N, C-alpha and C positions, 0 to 999 in steps of 0.2 A: 501495502501501499504505499504511497508517494503521499506529499506533501504540496497540497497550491496556495498557491494567494489569489484571489478571486478578484477583480474591482469587475463593481456590478451600479446599475444607473436607478434612478428612476425617478420619472419628471424632471429634474432639475439637482437632486439630492448624489451624492456619488457615495460609496462605500466599497471599503475595501475587510475581507476576510480572509481568514486561514480555514483551508478544508483537506480530508484525506478521503479521497478513494483512491480507483486504481490507476485510473485511467482524467485525461482531460473531457474529450466523450462523455464520461458516463457523470462530470462538474455540469455539460452542457445538459443533455437531458434531463436530471436534477431541476434546472431551474426553468429551463420548455415547461417541463409537469409539473410546477406547486407554484410558480413564480411571474407575475411584469414585471421584473427586469428586465436590465438589458444586459447582457454580458460584453465589459469594454474589454477585457484582458485577464486571462490566464497564466499565468508563470506558474512554473514552478521551481521547488527546490530545490538545488544538486549540493548545495553545504550550510547547515547552522550550526553556530557556533548558539551552547548555554554562559559558557564560562564570561565575566567580567572578570576586569581584573583590577587592582586598584590603581585609583586614581594617585598621578605621583603625582600633578603638576608640568609638566617637566613637555613641554608639547605650545607646539605653537596653536594660536585658538582657531585654521582655516589656512590655505593656500587654496587662489582660488586656482587653475592649470588653467591657461591654451593653448590646443595644439594645433596649426596645422598637416593641410598634405598639399597632394597637390591641386586639388580643388576642392576640397572639403574643409572645416576652421568647428572643431568641437570645444564649451569655455564646459567644467566641473570646476567644486570645492570636496577640499578631500578634511574635511572635520576632525582637532588632534595629531596634525600630523606631527611625529619627536624631533623633536631639539635637534641629536644626534644626527640627521641626516641632514647633509649638504645636499645644497641645491644640486650639483654634480651627481651626486649619488640618484638624488629621486628623476633626474632629467635621463640619466643613464636608462632608470629602471621603466616610464615611461613609455621611453623608445625600444626599447628590451621587451616589454608584453601589453602594452595597453597599445592595440588598432584606433583609427576613426577606418571605419564601417575596413573595406578588404586591407585599405592602405598604410601603410608603415610612416608613423608622422615624422615630417622634416622639421619645425620648429619646435619647442618648447616653452611658452614664459607664462614663470611663476610668478603670483602675486604673493605674500601676507598680511595677514593681519594676526598684529600678536594685543 
């Protein structure tokens, strides 16, 4: 059995809840049979960690990353970025592990908020 995050909408109100099912089709069938809500998105959990480390305060409040490839731009935030991570190390990790669509990023700009 898998865990899914389901985003569904009724009128102007949007709801997000977790459901356990054997497949996303089971969730669609469930909502089709019992609800007037419209399913907007279903995501399957691939990884879940219930461990919460003790907050030592040794982090930057957040970093805003702006990455560009040949024809795309993507901006996102990373909260509580560890202070021991240098900007060069962060940029190397971004270029190694994160893609923009299917493209490898050519440039990345980091803005910190303390």
